[in-house]
C-alpha positions as CSV (number, residue, x, y, z in Angstrom):
1,M,-11.2,3.6,-7.9
2,E,-8.5,6.3,-8.4
3,L,-4.8,6.1,-7.7
4,Y,-3.4,8.1,-4.8
5,T,-2.2,11.5,-5.8
6,K,-0.1,14.0,-4.0
7,E,-3.3,15.6,-2.6
8,S,-5.1,12.4,-1.6
9,L,-2.0,11.1,0.0
10,K,-1.6,14.3,2.0
11,E,-5.1,13.8,3.4
12,V,-4.2,10.3,4.5
13,I,-1.1,11.6,6.2
14,E,-3.2,14.2,8.0
15,K,-5.7,11.6,9.1
16,S,-3.3,9.0,10.4
17,K,-0.4,11.1,11.7
18,D,2.1,8.6,13.3
19,E,-0.2,5.6,13.0
20,F,-0.8,3.0,10.3
21,Y,-3.7,4.0,8.1
22,M,-6.1,1.1,7.8
23,P,-9.1,2.1,5.6
24,K,-12.3,0.4,6.9
25,A,-13.4,-0.2,3.3
26,L,-10.4,-2.5,2.8
27,F,-11.8,-4.8,5.5
28,D,-15.5,-4.4,4.6
29,H,-15.3,-4.8,0.8
30,Y,-12.5,-7.3,0.4
31,K,-13.6,-10.0,2.7
32,S,-12.2,-12.8,0.6
33,L,-8.7,-11.3,0.7
34,R,-6.4,-12.8,3.2
35,L,-5.5,-10.7,6.3
36,E,-1.8,-10.8,5.4
37,T,-2.5,-9.4,2.0
38,K,-4.6,-6.6,3.5
39,L,-1.8,-5.8,5.9
40,A,0.6,-5.7,2.9
41,Y,-1.7,-3.0,1.4
42,V,-1.5,-1.1,4.7
43,S,2.3,-1.5,4.7
44,I,2.6,-0.2,1.1
45,L,0.4,2.8,1.9
46,E,2.4,3.5,5.1
47,T,5.7,3.4,3.1
48,M,4.1,5.7,0.5
49,K,3.2,8.2,3.2
50,N,6.9,8.6,4.0
51,K,8.7,7.9,0.8
52,A,6.5,8.6,-2.2
53,G,7.7,9.6,-5.5
54,Y,5.4,11.4,-7.9
55,T,4.8,11.2,-11.6
56,T,4.4,14.4,-13.8
57,E,0.7,13.9,-13.2
58,N,1.2,14.0,-9.4
59,T,0.3,10.3,-9.0
60,A,2.1,8.8,-6.0
61,Y,4.2,5.7,-6.2
62,I,6.9,3.8,-4.4
63,K,9.5,1.3,-5.7
64,V,8.7,-2.4,-5.6
65,D,11.9,-3.2,-3.8
66,N,11.6,-0.5,-1.1
67,P,12.8,-2.3,2.1
68,Q,10.4,-0.3,4.3
69,I,7.5,-2.4,2.9
70,Q,9.0,-5.5,4.5
71,V,9.8,-3.6,7.8
72,N,6.3,-2.2,8.1
73,L,4.7,-5.5,7.2
74,A,6.8,-7.4,9.8
75,I,5.6,-4.9,12.4
76,L,1.9,-5.2,11.3
77,A,2.0,-9.0,11.0
78,N,4.3,-9.5,14.0
79,K,6.4,-12.0,12.1
80,E,9.4,-12.1,9.7
81,V,8.7,-11.1,6.1
82,D,11.1,-11.5,3.2
83,Q,10.9,-10.0,-0.3
84,E,9.5,-13.2,-1.7
85,K,6.5,-13.0,0.5
86,V,6.1,-9.3,-0.3
87,N,6.1,-10.2,-4.0
88,K,3.4,-12.8,-3.5
89,Y,1.2,-10.2,-1.7
90,L,1.9,-7.6,-4.5
91,K,0.6,-10.1,-7.0
92,E,-2.5,-10.8,-4.9
93,L,-3.2,-7.1,-4.5
94,E,-2.7,-6.5,-8.2
95,E,-5.2,-9.3,-9.1
96,V,-7.9,-7.6,-7.1
97,E,-6.9,-4.2,-8.5
98,L,-5.8,-2.6,-5.2
99,I,-2.4,-1.7,-6.6
100,K,-0.9,-1.4,-10.1
101,V,2.7,-2.5,-10.6
102,D,4.4,-0.7,-13.6
103,K,7.9,-1.9,-14.1
104,Q,9.6,-1.2,-10.7
105,N,6.9,1.2,-9.4
106,I,3.8,0.4,-7.2
107,F,0.8,2.7,-7.6
108,V,-1.9,2.3,-5.0
109,Y,-5.6,2.6,-5.5
110,D,-7.6,4.6,-2.9
111,V,-10.3,2.2,-1.7
112,L,-12.4,5.2,-0.6
113,S,-12.5,6.8,-4.0
């Protein structure tokens, strides 16, 4: 899988417009992953659609402590979410290689690539 870049993220933005982008492959290929963790992936991707930073290689990332991750996840899960829960989901996503955390940055792998 490849990390999202400026171009691949632009495609996601065009596909999803004002809706949360939930890649079907996330639900088809990661059946053992808890639903809350999948929703965390969607929340991170949604945050990245709106607030991405880019490396010199045009790889997209967001900050680990971006409060919008919590806000989006609370909407998706329909429950309160704190940073501790977000950190737990980040760890789970990193273990299955859906994201890469480098210092304070989150890089997201494109499940369709």
